[in-house]
C-alpha positions as a printed NumPy array, in Angstrom:
array([[  0.   ,   0.   ,   0.   ],
       [  1.405,   3.375,  -0.978],
       [  0.599,   7.062,  -1.023],
       [  3.07 ,   8.497,  -3.474],
       [  5.497,  10.988,  -1.994],
       [  4.24 ,  10.36 ,   1.546],
       [  4.495,   6.851,   2.964],
       [  4.363,   3.223,   1.942],
       [  3.55 ,   0.053,   3.888],
       [  5.013,  -3.273,   2.812],
       [  4.192,  -6.738,   4.2  ],
       [  6.955,  -9.35 ,   3.808],
       [  7.135, -13.08 ,   4.512],
       [  9.899, -15.676,   4.618],
       [  9.383, -19.405,   4.134],
       [ 12.609, -20.073,   5.961],
       [ 12.163, -19.743,   9.691],
       [ 15.844, -18.86 ,  10.098],
       [ 15.542, -15.797,   7.888],
       [ 14.189, -12.549,   9.275],
       [ 12.176, -11.084,   6.423],
       [ 11.95 ,  -7.58 ,   7.855],
       [ 15.635,  -7.494,   8.848],
       [ 16.698,  -8.642,   5.38 ],
       [ 14.759,  -5.793,   3.76 ],
       [ 16.042,  -3.201,   6.178],
       [ 19.691,  -4.302,   5.9  ],
       [ 22.671,  -3.521,   8.111],
       [ 21.927,  -0.268,   9.967],
       [ 19.088,   0.365,   7.514],
       [ 21.371,   0.557,   4.493],
       [ 19.053,  -1.294,   2.073],
       [ 15.842,   0.494,   2.915],
       [ 17.658,   3.832,   3.082],
       [ 18.838,   3.4  ,  -0.477],
       [ 15.24 ,   2.915,  -1.612],
       [ 14.119,   5.935,   0.435],
       [ 16.765,   8.089,  -1.264],
       [ 15.586,   6.951,  -4.676],
       [ 12.022,   7.91 ,  -3.752],
       [ 13.165,  11.384,  -2.571],
       [ 12.581,  10.808,   1.138],
       [  9.347,   8.822,   0.98 ],
       [  8.963,   6.853,   4.219],
       [  8.63 ,   3.077,   4.113],
       [  7.125,   0.825,   6.782],
       [  7.936,  -2.891,   6.59 ],
       [  5.839,  -5.383,   8.6  ],
       [  5.599,  -9.17 ,   8.8  ],
       [  2.746, -10.741,   6.877],
       [  0.516, -13.242,   8.714],
       [ -2.288, -15.597,   7.753],
       [ -4.146, -14.637,  10.935],
       [ -6.187, -11.532,  10.308],
       [ -5.871, -10.245,  13.871],
       [ -2.047, -10.438,  13.836],
       [ -1.81 ,  -8.918,  10.381],
       [ -4.082,  -5.965,  11.231],
       [ -2.228,  -5.332,  14.495],
       [  1.135,  -5.26 ,  12.696],
       [ -0.223,  -3.067,   9.904],
       [ -1.301,  -0.431,  12.443],
       [  2.226,  -0.178,  13.882],
       [  3.716,   1.794,  15.63 ],
       [  0.442,   1.9  ,  17.615],
       [ -0.232,  -0.883,  20.125],
       [ -3.646,  -2.509,  19.681],
       [ -5.582,  -3.637,  22.744],
       [ -8.218,  -5.721,  20.951],
       [ -9.904,  -6.245,  17.582],
       [-13.538,  -6.871,  16.698],
       [-14.191,  -8.336,  13.247],
       [-17.408,  -8.228,  11.279],
       [-16.809, -10.629,   8.424],
       [-20.19 ,  -9.992,   6.853],
       [-19.328,  -6.34 ,   6.19 ],
       [-15.536,  -6.729,   5.987],
       [-15.038,  -4.307,   8.868],
       [-12.796,  -4.518,  11.929],
       [-12.853,  -2.299,  14.987],
       [ -9.429,  -1.688,  16.538],
       [ -9.594,  -0.72 ,  20.202],
       [ -6.583,   1.181,  21.578],
       [ -5.633,   3.122,  24.679],
       [ -6.101,   6.874,  24.74 ],
       [ -2.382,   7.604,  24.282],
       [ -2.173,   5.24 ,  21.278],
       [ -5.06 ,   6.673,  19.302],
       [ -3.068,   9.416,  17.585],
       [ -0.347,   6.934,  16.563],
       [ -2.909,   4.552,  15.064],
       [ -4.555,   7.348,  13.075],
       [ -1.288,   8.832,  11.826],
       [ -0.749,  12.18 ,  10.179],
       [ -4.035,  13.204,   8.543],
       [ -5.247,   9.587,   8.915],
       [ -2.449,   8.235,   6.734],
       [ -1.479,   5.292,   8.953],
       [ -4.967,   3.798,   9.238],
       [ -5.65 ,   4.32 ,   5.511],
       [ -2.512,   2.456,   4.482],
       [ -3.238,  -0.323,   6.969],
       [ -6.716,  -0.74 ,   5.498],
       [ -5.307,  -0.969,   1.984],
       [ -2.615,  -3.42 ,   3.055],
       [ -4.89 ,  -5.801,   4.966],
       [ -8.047,  -5.485,   2.865],
       [-10.162,  -4.724,   5.948],
       [-12.083,  -1.547,   6.618],
       [-10.481,  -0.508,   9.924],
       [-12.225,   1.617,  12.533],
       [-10.559,   2.993,  15.66 ],
       [-11.968,   3.461,  19.138],
       [-10.538,   4.022,  22.594],
       [-11.019,   1.532,  25.41 ],
       [-13.16 ,   3.983,  27.357],
       [-15.492,   4.629,  24.427],
       [-15.758,   0.906,  23.676],
       [-16.766,   0.118,  27.247],
       [-19.326,   2.904,  27.21 ],
       [-20.782,   1.721,  23.91 ],
       [-21.021,  -1.89 ,  25.105],
       [-22.786,  -0.825,  28.264],
       [-25.326,   1.303,  26.39 ],
       [-25.84 ,  -1.303,  23.691],
       [-26.721,  -3.857,  26.311],
       [-29.506,  -1.538,  27.471],
       [-30.828,  -1.193,  23.898],
       [-30.957,  -4.922,  23.138],
       [-34.259,  -5.729,  21.437],
       [-35.768,  -9.161,  21.507],
       [-36.419, -10.703,  18.096],
       [-40.081, -11.17 ,  18.912],
       [-40.461,  -7.366,  19.384],
       [-39.303,  -6.556,  15.85 ],
       [-41.967,  -5.382,  13.443],
       [-43.17 ,  -8.103,  11.019],
       [-41.901, -11.092,  12.996],
       [-44.601, -13.646,  13.68 ],
       [-44.454, -16.021,  16.651],
       [-43.704, -18.941,  14.277],
       [-40.754, -17.142,  12.661],
       [-39.543, -15.907,  16.03 ],
       [-39.499, -19.478,  17.344],
       [-37.516, -20.692,  14.337],
       [-34.968, -17.851,  14.63 ],
       [-34.48 , -18.486,  18.338],
       [-33.966, -22.135,  17.533],
       [-30.709, -21.333,  15.707],
       [-29.503, -18.809,  18.296],
       [-30.88 , -15.539,  16.842],
       [-32.428, -14.033,  19.957],
       [-32.122, -10.287,  19.285],
       [-32.512,  -7.86 ,  16.423],
       [-28.787,  -7.065,  16.659],
       [-27.947, -10.724,  16.091],
       [-30.297, -10.965,  13.137],
       [-28.71 ,  -7.876,  11.573],
       [-25.245,  -9.488,  11.749],
       [-26.385, -12.885,  10.423],
       [-25.723, -13.415,   6.69 ],
       [-28.771, -14.022,   4.528],
       [-27.351, -17.406,   3.468],
       [-27.771, -18.727,   7.012],
       [-31.359, -17.552,   7.101],
       [-32.125, -19.465,   3.941],
       [-31.001, -22.652,   5.629],
       [-33.859, -22.368,   8.129],
       [-36.839, -24.538,   7.252],
       [-39.885, -22.452,   6.34 ],
       [-37.954, -19.276,   5.478],
       [-37.648, -18.52 ,   1.789],
       [-35.709, -15.825,  -0.094],
       [-38.51 , -13.248,   0.153],
       [-38.995, -13.718,   3.894],
       [-35.221, -13.64 ,   4.491],
       [-34.864, -10.382,   2.537],
       [-37.768,  -8.798,   4.454],
       [-36.261,  -9.87 ,   7.742],
       [-32.873,  -8.393,   6.83 ],
       [-34.415,  -5.126,   5.589],
       [-36.532,  -4.742,   8.719],
       [-33.546,  -5.556,  10.915],
       [-31.463,  -2.895,   9.101],
       [-34.12 ,  -0.202,   9.612],
       [-34.498,  -1.118,  13.256],
       [-30.756,  -1.023,  13.804],
       [-30.57 ,   2.465,  12.3  ],
       [-33.08 ,   3.691,  14.86 ],
       [-31.261,   1.915,  17.683],
       [-27.918,   3.342,  16.551],
       [-29.32 ,   6.88 ,  16.541],
       [-30.617,   6.377,  20.051],
       [-27.249,   4.918,  21.049],
       [-25.327,   7.912,  19.678],
       [-27.617,  10.303,  21.537],
       [-26.998,   8.441,  24.778],
       [-23.236,   8.485,  24.197],
       [-23.239,  12.248,  23.543],
       [-25.261,  12.957,  26.681],
       [-22.992,  10.793,  28.8  ],
       [-19.873,  12.497,  27.43 ],
       [-21.333,  15.917,  28.184],
       [-22.172,  14.892,  31.734],
       [-18.648,  13.536,  32.263],
       [-17.117,  16.727,  30.885],
       [-19.289,  18.82 ,  33.209],
       [-18.186,  16.767,  36.208],
       [-14.502,  17.02 ,  35.305],
       [-14.608,  20.79 ,  34.648],
       [-14.386,  22.768,  37.938],
       [-16.679,  25.74 ,  38.515],
       [-13.748,  27.928,  39.596],
       [-10.069,  28.01 ,  38.717],
       [ -8.326,  26.219,  41.581],
       [ -5.022,  27.962,  40.794],
       [ -6.601,  31.393,  41.391],
       [ -8.588,  30.585,  44.516],
       [ -6.301,  27.837,  45.831],
       [ -7.32 ,  24.532,  47.271],
       [ -9.097,  24.172,  50.606],
       [ -6.125,  22.355,  52.137],
       [ -3.76 ,  25.237,  51.328],
       [ -6.207,  27.738,  52.813],
       [ -6.469,  25.752,  56.032],
       [ -2.695,  25.666,  56.348],
       [ -2.358,  29.409,  55.728],
       [ -5.11 ,  30.417,  58.22 ],
       [ -3.669,  30.839,  61.727],
       [ -5.786,  30.692,  64.911],
       [ -7.132,  34.105,  65.97 ],
       [ -6.332,  35.571,  69.388],
       [ -7.838,  38.447,  71.391],
       [ -4.95 ,  40.714,  70.357],
       [ -5.703,  40.029,  66.673],
       [ -9.401,  40.707,  67.159],
       [ -9.009,  44.068,  68.995],
       [ -5.855,  45.426,  67.397],
       [ -7.883,  47.392,  64.859],
       [ -9.773,  49.19 ,  67.657],
       [ -6.511,  50.345,  69.29 ],
       [ -4.686,  51.244,  66.119],
       [ -7.435,  53.017,  64.183],
       [ -9.891,  55.58 ,  65.62 ],
       [-13.537,  55.213,  64.872],
       [-15.244,  57.225,  62.194],
       [-17.007,  59.405,  64.798],
       [-13.677,  60.336,  66.422],
       [-12.249,  61.238,  63.04 ],
       [-15.244,  63.492,  62.309],
       [-14.919,  65.23 ,  65.706],
       [-11.208,  65.788,  65.21 ],
       [-11.889,  67.269,  61.78 ],
       [-14.523,  69.609,  63.271],
       [-12.264,  70.734,  66.143],
       [ -9.269,  71.274,  63.898],
       [-10.12 ,  74.83 ,  62.663],
       [-10.981,  76.04 ,  66.214],
       [ -7.666,  74.748,  67.568],
       [ -5.814,  76.514,  64.804],
       [ -7.659,  79.796,  65.562],
       [ -6.886,  79.527,  69.278],
       [ -3.238,  78.874,  68.471],
       [ -3.08 ,  82.003,  66.309],
       [ -4.597,  84.133,  69.112],
       [ -2.044,  82.787,  71.635],
       [  0.829,  83.625,  69.302],
       [ -0.464,  87.201,  68.811],
       [ -0.764,  87.687,  72.581],
       [  2.818,  86.445,  73.108],
       [  4.134,  88.897,  70.516],
       [  2.367,  91.873,  72.234],
       [  3.787,  90.873,  75.629],
       [  7.275,  90.641,  74.185],
       [  6.862,  94.136,  72.678],
       [  5.845,  95.636,  76.022],
       [  8.813,  93.998,  77.726],
       [ 11.216,  95.516,  75.247],
       [  9.771,  99.044,  75.669],
       [  9.879,  99.036,  79.512],
       [ 13.684,  99.377,  79.953],
       [ 13.74 , 102.591,  77.886],
       [ 11.183, 104.286,  80.124],
       [ 13.089, 103.377,  83.3  ],
       [ 16.298, 104.878,  81.842],
       [ 14.57 , 108.179,  81.225],
       [ 13.224, 108.303,  84.788],
       [ 16.669, 107.475,  86.182],
       [ 18.337, 110.182,  84.066],
       [ 15.794, 112.969,  84.676],
       [ 15.063, 112.316,  88.381],
       [ 16.42 , 114.117,  91.393],
       [ 20.088, 113.565,  92.098],
       [ 20.917, 111.856,  95.295],
       [ 22.727, 113.725,  98.038],
       [ 26.429, 113.003,  98.497],
       [ 26.008, 111.563, 101.939],
       [ 23.162, 109.426, 100.969],
       [ 25.017, 107.572,  98.182],
       [ 26.107, 104.878, 100.564],
       [ 22.572, 104.468, 101.925],
       [ 21.079, 104.082,  98.441],
       [ 20.334, 100.481,  97.733],
       [ 20.296,  99.619,  94.104],
       [ 17.481,  97.337,  93.172],
       [ 18.393,  93.936,  91.888],
       [ 18.185,  93.716,  88.125],
       [ 14.929,  92.318,  87.027],
       [ 14.69 ,  89.379,  84.646],
       [ 13.353,  91.737,  82.074],
       [ 16.222,  94.21 ,  82.64 ],
       [ 18.714,  91.398,  81.987],
       [ 17.195,  91.162,  78.597],
       [ 17.753,  94.926,  77.868],
       [ 20.009,  95.88 ,  75.048],
       [ 23.699,  96.379,  75.801],
       [ 23.627, 100.042,  74.657],
       [ 20.991, 101.01 ,  77.201],
       [ 23.047,  99.576,  80.111],
       [ 26.178, 101.475,  79.074],
       [ 24.256, 104.772,  78.861],
       [ 22.895, 104.307,  82.373],
       [ 26.377, 103.657,  83.818],
       [ 27.761, 106.746,  82.046],
       [ 25.053, 109.01 ,  83.542],
       [ 25.721, 107.707,  87.045],
       [ 29.464, 108.391,  86.725],
       [ 28.846, 111.992,  85.584],
       [ 26.563, 112.68 ,  88.599],
       [ 29.172, 111.377,  91.027],
       [ 31.897, 113.593,  89.496],
       [ 29.694, 116.72 ,  89.803],
       [ 28.991, 116.031,  93.479],
       [ 32.673, 115.597,  94.151],
       [ 33.499, 118.963,  92.599],
       [ 30.877, 120.77 ,  94.655],
       [ 32.283, 119.33 ,  97.865]])
């Protein structure tokens, strides 16, 4: 079997048990097959062992995929290959090339199905089994004759070749053809119902597997339990100590302008007091300079007042002027004496 420019599948056989047919075609380190590949401009070649057993031959033709089981329908020339989920893509091949070449090579029409889908189909088919007596057009006499040769269900009748039906006593060509036609129509209806059940079951499984929320964003419950630490009284009341309530914040905002106004008034009053303190020393100097002069004998009895705290803050020039005036008065008194 070959698809020109793409891939070819070749089945080989050796009559001598000591000769490896595939190894002989491949050659040492693939030298023989590589020469053919080069001549075909890179076309890939698969070489498999031929077998008289259909199951072995089909399994080898579908290589490199590993086949779990095969179900043959000789009446239609079809075979269903059941594989694991991870082998399905290998059995199909690129754009279905592998399964097409295997079908050409073996002469069987090959279908592929995963193990999970096969089990689901078998389970649902068992629920849709219809007794042969329930099929339209089957009389009790014909039903008894069909059951006598092992045809108990409509599904079994559909798979039975018409030649076997003709061997039954009392069933002629016309009756056999009607039975096969009715069985085919009934199977079409059952297959539609089966496909609907399979679709519904797949949808329900997909809904169960799909989470409502992204676990990576919200995290699992176990991680949350590990992260959450036990709460204490300090944790519960720390917000009350650290942050004032909304009412306190509103009161502080309302009292803020009044406090600022009071602060401005206090500053103005302090400035006026400081101005009065600075002007007081000048007035005392004038009184000291323009007052009556003390008598010479009374100089010793005059007690000078201690300097006031405010006088210590007087300017240096005012103190010097006062001392100069006192010295001049003493010199005048001395001259008069």
